[in-house]
C-alpha positions as CSV (number, residue, x, y, z in Angstrom):
1,M,-0.1,0.0,0.1
2,K,1.5,3.5,-1.3
3,E,2.5,5.5,1.9
4,V,0.4,8.8,2.1
5,K,2.2,12.0,2.1
6,Y,1.0,15.0,4.1
7,Y,1.4,18.7,3.4
8,S,0.6,21.9,5.3
9,L,-1.7,24.5,3.8
10,E,1.5,26.7,3.5
11,E,3.1,24.1,1.5
12,V,0.4,24.2,-1.0
13,K,0.2,27.8,-1.1
14,K,3.9,28.0,-2.7
15,H,2.5,25.9,-5.7
16,N,0.6,28.7,-7.5
17,S,2.9,29.9,-10.4
18,K,2.3,29.3,-14.0
19,G,2.4,25.2,-14.6
20,D,2.9,24.7,-10.8
21,Y,-0.7,24.4,-9.7
22,W,-1.6,22.5,-6.3
23,V,-5.0,22.7,-4.9
24,V,-6.8,21.2,-1.9
25,I,-10.1,19.4,-2.4
26,D,-12.0,17.7,0.6
27,G,-8.8,17.6,2.3
28,G,-6.9,16.0,-0.5
29,V,-3.9,17.6,-2.3
30,Y,-3.7,17.6,-6.0
31,D,-1.1,18.5,-8.5
32,L,-3.1,19.7,-11.6
33,G,0.0,21.2,-13.3
34,R,0.0,18.4,-16.2
35,W,-3.8,18.7,-16.5
36,A,-4.2,22.3,-16.8
37,P,-3.6,22.9,-20.4
38,H,-6.2,20.1,-21.1
39,H,-8.9,21.4,-18.6
40,P,-12.3,21.7,-20.6
41,G,-12.9,24.9,-18.7
42,G,-9.5,26.1,-19.7
43,E,-6.3,26.6,-17.8
44,L,-7.4,30.0,-16.1
45,P,-9.6,28.5,-13.5
46,I,-7.0,26.0,-12.2
47,R,-4.4,29.0,-12.1
48,Y,-6.8,31.2,-10.1
49,M,-7.4,28.3,-7.5
50,A,-3.9,27.1,-7.3
51,G,-2.6,27.2,-3.8
52,H,-6.1,27.4,-2.1
53,D,-8.8,25.1,-0.9
54,S,-10.8,24.5,-4.1
55,T,-13.4,22.4,-2.5
56,D,-16.4,24.7,-2.9
57,V,-15.4,25.8,-6.3
58,F,-14.7,22.5,-7.5
59,R,-18.1,21.3,-6.3
60,A,-20.0,24.0,-7.9
61,F,-18.5,23.6,-11.4
62,H,-18.1,19.6,-11.5
63,L,-20.5,16.7,-11.7
64,P,-19.9,14.2,-8.7
65,W,-18.2,11.5,-11.1
66,V,-15.4,14.0,-12.2
67,A,-14.3,13.7,-8.4
68,E,-14.6,9.9,-8.4
69,R,-12.9,9.2,-11.9
70,K,-10.7,12.1,-12.7
71,L,-9.0,13.4,-9.5
72,P,-7.6,10.3,-8.0
73,A,-5.0,10.4,-11.0
74,F,-3.8,13.9,-9.7
75,K,-3.7,13.3,-6.0
76,I,-0.2,13.7,-4.3
77,G,-1.2,13.5,-0.8
78,E,-3.5,15.2,2.0
79,V,-3.4,18.3,4.2
80,K,-1.6,17.5,7.7
81,D,-3.1,18.7,10.9
82,Q,-6.1,19.9,9.2
83,C,-8.1,19.8,12.3
84,E,-5.6,22.4,13.9
85,Q,-5.2,24.5,10.8
86,T,-9.0,25.0,9.5
87,V,-11.8,26.5,11.2
88,K,-14.5,24.2,12.7
89,E,-17.5,24.3,10.5
90,S,-20.0,26.9,11.3
91,S,-23.6,26.2,11.5
92,L,-24.0,28.4,8.3
93,I,-21.8,26.1,6.5
94,K,-23.5,23.2,7.6
95,D,-26.7,24.5,6.5
96,F,-25.5,25.6,3.2
97,Q,-24.2,22.2,2.6
98,K,-27.5,20.9,3.2
99,V,-29.3,23.4,1.0
100,R,-26.6,22.6,-1.6
101,D,-27.2,18.5,-1.5
102,E,-31.0,19.4,-1.9
103,I,-30.4,21.5,-4.8
104,E,-27.8,19.1,-6.3
105,Q,-30.4,16.4,-6.5
106,C,-32.4,18.3,-8.8
107,L,-29.9,19.2,-11.7
108,D,-32.0,17.1,-14.4
109,T,-33.3,19.5,-17.1
110,N,-36.7,19.9,-18.3
111,Y,-36.2,19.8,-22.0
112,W,-39.9,20.6,-22.6
113,F,-38.8,24.2,-21.3
114,Y,-36.0,24.5,-24.1
115,A,-38.3,23.0,-26.8
116,G,-40.4,25.9,-26.0
117,H,-37.7,28.5,-26.4
118,A,-36.7,27.0,-29.5
119,V,-40.1,27.5,-31.0
120,N,-40.1,30.9,-29.8
121,L,-36.7,31.8,-31.3
122,S,-37.5,30.1,-34.5
123,A,-40.5,32.2,-34.9
124,I,-38.6,35.4,-34.3
125,F,-35.7,34.8,-36.7
126,T,-38.3,33.8,-39.4
127,L,-40.0,37.0,-38.7
128,L,-36.9,39.1,-38.8
129,V,-35.8,37.4,-42.1
130,Y,-39.2,38.1,-43.3
131,G,-39.3,41.6,-42.6
132,V,-35.9,42.4,-44.1
133,V,-36.2,40.2,-47.3
134,F,-39.5,40.1,-48.3
135,S,-40.9,43.4,-47.2
136,N,-40.4,46.6,-49.2
137,N,-41.8,48.6,-46.3
138,V,-38.9,50.5,-44.9
139,Y,-40.6,50.7,-41.4
140,I,-41.0,46.9,-41.2
141,Q,-37.5,46.5,-42.1
142,M,-36.4,48.8,-39.3
143,A,-38.7,47.0,-36.7
144,S,-36.7,43.8,-37.9
145,S,-33.7,45.3,-36.3
146,V,-35.6,45.4,-33.2
147,L,-36.2,41.5,-33.7
148,V,-32.7,41.0,-34.4
149,A,-31.7,42.2,-31.1
150,L,-34.3,40.2,-29.3
151,F,-33.2,37.3,-31.1
152,W,-29.5,37.7,-30.0
153,H,-30.5,38.5,-26.5
154,Q,-32.5,35.2,-26.1
155,M,-29.6,33.1,-27.9
156,A,-27.2,34.6,-25.4
157,F,-29.3,33.3,-22.5
158,I,-29.1,29.8,-24.2
159,G,-25.4,30.3,-24.7
160,H,-25.0,31.2,-21.0
161,D,-26.7,28.1,-19.9
162,I,-24.9,26.0,-22.4
163,G,-21.2,27.3,-21.4
164,H,-22.3,26.1,-17.9
165,T,-23.3,22.6,-19.3
166,A,-26.4,23.4,-17.5
167,I,-28.7,21.8,-20.2
168,T,-27.8,18.3,-21.2
169,H,-24.9,18.2,-18.3
170,D,-22.5,16.5,-21.1
171,L,-19.7,18.5,-22.1
172,K,-19.5,17.2,-25.4
173,T,-23.0,17.9,-26.4
174,D,-23.1,21.2,-24.9
175,S,-20.0,22.3,-26.4
176,S,-21.5,21.1,-29.9
177,I,-24.7,23.1,-29.3
178,G,-22.8,26.1,-28.0
179,I,-20.9,26.5,-31.5
180,F,-24.3,26.9,-33.0
181,V,-25.7,29.2,-30.5
182,G,-22.7,31.3,-29.9
183,N,-20.4,31.4,-32.9
184,M,-23.0,30.5,-35.6
185,T,-26.2,32.7,-34.5
186,T,-24.7,35.4,-32.6
187,G,-21.0,35.9,-33.8
188,I,-19.7,35.5,-30.2
189,S,-17.2,32.7,-29.6
190,I,-18.4,30.3,-26.9
191,G,-14.8,29.6,-26.2
192,W,-14.1,33.1,-25.4
193,W,-17.2,33.4,-23.3
194,K,-16.1,30.2,-21.4
195,K,-12.7,31.7,-20.6
196,S,-13.9,35.1,-19.5
197,H,-17.1,33.8,-17.7
198,N,-15.4,31.0,-15.7
199,A,-12.9,33.3,-14.3
200,H,-15.7,35.9,-13.4
201,H,-17.4,33.1,-11.4
202,I,-14.4,32.1,-9.5
203,V,-13.0,35.6,-8.4
204,T,-16.3,37.8,-8.6
205,N,-15.4,41.4,-8.3
206,S,-11.7,41.0,-7.6
207,V,-9.9,44.2,-8.9
208,E,-7.1,42.2,-10.1
209,F,-8.7,38.9,-11.1
210,D,-12.1,39.6,-12.5
211,P,-12.4,40.6,-16.1
212,D,-15.9,41.4,-15.9
213,I,-15.0,44.6,-13.9
214,Q,-11.9,45.5,-15.6
215,H,-13.0,48.0,-18.1
216,L,-10.4,50.7,-18.1
217,P,-9.8,53.1,-19.9
218,V,-13.7,53.6,-20.0
219,L,-15.2,52.5,-16.8
220,A,-14.0,52.2,-13.2
221,I,-16.6,50.9,-10.7
222,T,-14.3,51.7,-7.9
223,D,-11.6,54.1,-7.0
224,K,-9.3,50.9,-6.5
225,F,-8.5,51.3,-10.1
226,F,-7.2,54.8,-9.7
227,K,-3.7,53.3,-8.8
228,S,-2.8,51.3,-12.0
229,V,-3.8,47.7,-11.5
230,R,-2.1,44.7,-13.3
231,S,-4.7,42.1,-14.5
232,M,-4.1,38.6,-14.0
233,Y,-6.7,37.9,-16.5
234,H,-5.3,40.0,-19.4
235,E,-1.7,39.7,-18.1
236,K,-1.0,43.3,-18.5
237,V,-1.2,46.7,-16.4
238,L,-4.6,48.5,-16.8
239,Y,-3.2,52.2,-16.5
240,F,-5.6,54.8,-15.1
241,D,-4.0,57.8,-17.2
242,G,-5.3,60.9,-18.7
243,V,-7.5,59.2,-21.2
244,A,-9.1,56.9,-18.3
245,R,-9.5,59.7,-16.1
246,F,-11.4,61.6,-18.6
247,F,-13.7,58.8,-19.6
248,V,-14.3,57.9,-15.7
249,S,-15.1,61.3,-14.8
250,Y,-18.0,61.2,-17.0
251,Q,-18.7,57.4,-17.0
252,H,-22.2,58.0,-15.4
253,W,-23.4,59.8,-18.5
254,L,-21.6,57.4,-20.9
255,Y,-22.8,54.1,-19.3
256,Y,-25.6,53.3,-21.3
257,I,-23.7,54.4,-24.6
258,I,-20.8,52.0,-23.8
259,M,-23.4,49.2,-23.1
260,G,-25.0,49.7,-26.4
261,V,-21.9,49.3,-28.5
262,A,-20.1,46.6,-26.3
263,R,-21.2,44.0,-28.7
264,Y,-18.7,45.2,-31.5
265,N,-15.7,44.7,-29.0
266,L,-17.0,41.1,-28.4
267,Y,-16.7,40.4,-32.1
268,L,-13.0,41.5,-31.9
269,Q,-12.3,39.5,-28.8
270,S,-14.0,36.5,-30.2
271,F,-11.5,36.5,-33.4
272,L,-8.6,37.1,-31.0
273,L,-9.5,34.3,-28.9
274,V,-9.9,31.8,-31.9
275,F,-6.9,32.9,-33.9
276,S,-4.7,32.3,-30.5
277,L,-6.3,28.6,-30.1
278,P,-3.6,25.8,-31.2
279,K,-4.5,24.0,-34.4
280,G,-7.1,21.3,-33.8
281,R,-10.8,20.5,-34.2
282,N,-11.9,22.9,-31.5
283,K,-10.2,25.9,-33.5
284,T,-11.8,24.9,-36.9
285,L,-15.0,24.6,-35.4
286,E,-14.9,27.8,-33.6
287,L,-13.7,29.6,-36.7
288,L,-16.0,28.2,-39.0
289,G,-19.0,29.0,-36.6
290,L,-17.9,32.8,-36.9
291,V,-17.7,32.7,-40.5
292,F,-21.2,31.1,-40.8
293,F,-22.3,34.0,-38.7
294,W,-20.8,36.6,-41.0
295,T,-22.0,35.0,-44.0
296,W,-25.5,35.0,-43.1
297,Y,-25.8,38.4,-41.3
298,I,-24.0,40.2,-44.3
299,Y,-26.4,38.4,-46.8
300,L,-29.3,39.4,-44.7
301,C,-28.0,43.0,-44.5
302,S,-27.4,43.0,-48.3
303,Y,-31.3,43.1,-48.9
304,L,-31.7,46.5,-47.3
305,P,-32.4,49.3,-49.7
306,S,-29.9,52.1,-49.0
307,W,-26.6,52.7,-46.9
308,P,-28.6,54.9,-44.5
309,A,-31.2,52.0,-43.9
310,L,-28.3,49.7,-43.4
311,F,-26.6,52.0,-41.0
312,V,-30.0,52.2,-38.8
313,F,-30.5,48.4,-39.0
314,V,-27.0,47.5,-37.7
315,S,-26.9,50.2,-35.2
316,V,-30.3,49.6,-33.7
317,A,-29.9,46.2,-33.3
318,H,-26.7,46.2,-31.8
319,F,-27.6,49.1,-29.4
320,L,-30.6,47.3,-28.1
321,A,-28.9,44.0,-28.1
322,G,-26.5,46.0,-25.1
323,L,-29.5,45.3,-22.9
324,L,-27.9,42.3,-22.1
325,H,-24.6,43.9,-21.0
326,I,-26.8,46.1,-18.8
327,Q,-28.1,43.1,-17.0
328,I,-25.0,41.5,-16.6
329,T,-23.3,44.6,-14.9
330,L,-26.4,45.4,-12.8
331,S,-25.9,42.1,-10.4
332,H,-22.0,43.2,-9.8
333,F,-21.2,47.0,-10.5
334,S,-22.6,48.2,-7.3
335,M,-21.4,45.5,-5.0
336,E,-18.5,45.1,-3.0
337,T,-14.9,44.8,-4.7
338,Y,-11.6,43.6,-3.1
339,H,-8.1,43.2,-3.7
340,G,-6.6,39.7,-4.5
341,H,-8.2,36.3,-4.2
342,P,-11.6,35.9,-2.6
343,L,-10.4,33.3,-0.5
344,D,-7.9,35.6,1.1
345,A,-10.2,38.7,1.1
346,F,-12.9,36.6,2.9
347,K,-11.5,35.0,6.0
348,S,-14.4,32.8,6.6
349,N,-17.1,30.9,4.7
350,Q,-15.3,32.3,1.9
351,F,-17.3,30.9,-1.1
352,L,-20.8,31.5,0.1
353,L,-20.1,35.1,1.7
354,S,-17.9,36.3,-1.1
355,Q,-20.5,35.7,-3.9
356,L,-23.2,37.1,-1.5
357,A,-21.2,40.2,-0.7
358,T,-20.5,40.7,-4.8
359,T,-23.4,39.6,-6.4
360,M,-27.2,40.9,-6.6
361,D,-30.4,39.5,-7.8
362,I,-33.1,41.5,-9.7
363,E,-36.4,41.0,-8.7
364,C,-39.2,40.1,-11.4
365,Y,-42.5,38.3,-11.8
366,P,-42.2,34.8,-13.3
367,W,-43.9,36.0,-16.5
368,L,-41.0,38.3,-17.0
369,D,-38.3,35.5,-16.7
370,F,-38.2,34.9,-20.4
371,V,-37.3,38.5,-20.5
372,H,-34.3,38.2,-18.1
373,G,-33.1,34.8,-19.1
374,G,-32.2,33.6,-15.6
375,L,-29.7,36.4,-15.2
376,Q,-32.1,38.0,-12.4
377,F,-30.9,34.9,-10.4
378,Q,-27.3,35.8,-10.2
379,I,-26.8,35.0,-6.7
380,E,-28.1,31.5,-7.0
381,H,-26.7,30.9,-10.3
382,H,-23.2,32.0,-8.9
383,L,-23.7,29.3,-6.1
384,F,-25.2,26.6,-8.4
385,P,-23.8,27.4,-11.8
386,R,-25.1,23.9,-13.3
387,L,-28.3,24.4,-12.1
388,P,-30.8,24.3,-15.2
389,R,-32.3,28.2,-15.3
390,H,-35.8,27.2,-14.7
391,K,-34.9,25.8,-11.4
392,L,-33.1,29.1,-9.9
393,R,-36.3,30.6,-8.8
394,D,-36.8,27.6,-6.4
395,A,-33.2,27.8,-5.4
396,K,-33.8,31.7,-4.5
397,M,-35.9,30.7,-1.8
398,K,-34.0,28.1,-0.2
399,I,-30.9,30.9,-0.4
400,Q,-33.3,33.7,1.1
401,E,-34.3,31.3,4.0
402,L,-30.7,30.6,4.6
403,C,-29.6,34.3,4.9
404,K,-32.6,35.0,6.9
405,K,-31.9,32.3,9.5
406,H,-28.0,33.5,10.0
407,N,-28.9,37.2,9.3
408,I,-26.9,37.6,6.4
409,P,-27.5,40.5,3.9
410,Y,-29.3,39.1,0.7
411,R,-29.3,41.9,-2.0
412,S,-32.2,41.9,-4.3
413,K,-33.9,45.0,-6.1
414,T,-36.0,45.7,-9.0
415,F,-34.6,46.3,-12.5
416,W,-35.3,49.9,-12.0
417,E,-33.8,50.2,-8.6
418,A,-30.7,48.4,-9.6
419,N,-30.1,50.9,-12.6
420,I,-30.4,53.8,-10.4
421,E,-28.0,52.0,-7.9
422,I,-25.4,51.7,-10.7
423,I,-25.6,55.1,-12.0
424,Q,-25.2,56.2,-8.5
425,K,-22.0,54.2,-7.9
426,L,-20.6,55.2,-11.1
427,K,-21.4,58.7,-10.4
428,E,-19.6,58.6,-6.9
429,T,-16.5,57.1,-8.7
430,A,-16.6,59.7,-11.1
431,A,-16.6,62.5,-8.5
432,K,-13.5,60.9,-6.9
433,A,-11.8,60.9,-10.4
434,Q,-12.6,64.6,-10.8
435,C,-11.5,65.7,-7.4
436,I,-8.0,64.2,-7.7
437,S,-5.4,66.8,-7.2
438,P,-2.5,67.3,-9.7
439,I,-0.1,66.1,-7.1
440,I,-1.8,63.1,-6.2
441,W,-2.7,62.6,-10.0
442,E,1.2,62.5,-10.7
443,G,1.8,60.0,-8.1
444,I,-0.8,57.7,-9.4
445,H,0.5,58.1,-12.8
446,A,4.1,57.3,-11.7
447,I,2.9,54.1,-9.8
448,G,1.4,52.9,-12.9
């Protein structure tokens, strides 16, 4: 029988550099350095969790069979003196684990739910094609641009579910569907989305780690960005220079405009990601999917009668599709931010409390769930990313009861209240940027 090796948590923390990834899962120590380049979720999540206890994050993103079949091959030992180095489980964590066990028994998907969406989306796409191709009425053609935005908006929700393998729960199947939903119908690489979104989930609202709040030079949701920050995601310094100071000073006025044109940047990021992939089947499928999108979209636009009509059609569709970006940012931009890793910033119950502190739900009636696409349940989605969208409302009730029992803040606002709050937050940060004195400004710039 092979002798078990024991490592202290301090020893594990030393293995967090590129290619050297040790993590702790349920008391076991695993060397994932060899596996990271082949990880279906990308290398970044493993890099972010290296040197930390990844039990909660691992369980949130993986089905139980992964731990049973995959992990043993990478186990190198166990954490020694664990009883002395870890805090005794609190009643909060015990209750959360109970809730999580209940929810994880209900991961099965109601395929009729998605069949209904498929019918609705097919009808929307048919109507928009008819309005552009078969109608000579300019007003109907312009109205079709609204349908394009609605189609992209709803397909993005499907892509979001697919990216978390929350539909079939089979990686290969959901990834194949993802190429169709993401690359072929919306022009956004599903691979790019997974890389960015998985990182966001693990280190939500971390100034250095979370790409979803790293928007310099055009936005800064906190003055923590005023000292130029090195992005661990983009692997470059985000400078708070003169250009950034100008845009941030007026960001509360520019917010909706920026959200309205953000889609163009996603097209660029998608191609950059695809071209950076190594040669292989995945790169080929991703690239062919993007080519397919631009082929059908350009061909559709060719039916428009004039250049002004084309400009209006494209602009309206892209600006209205920006509602998706507003929905995503509403749940995080006004919430708590921090430096470094959440498992270091939140000293106890890190996974649960870090998600509750950095994420907010949006209140809506059940009949409006179609409009919000599951993004209104961001707290529950962050805690249980594999849970099918149609089960998030029930999960919300369980988490609210848990928070009420333990007197933990649970943020949930209406769509309009959340919009007001985010503008106020952006305005506060803008005011701080405007008030920086020349001396302080020079010091900040020098640090950058």
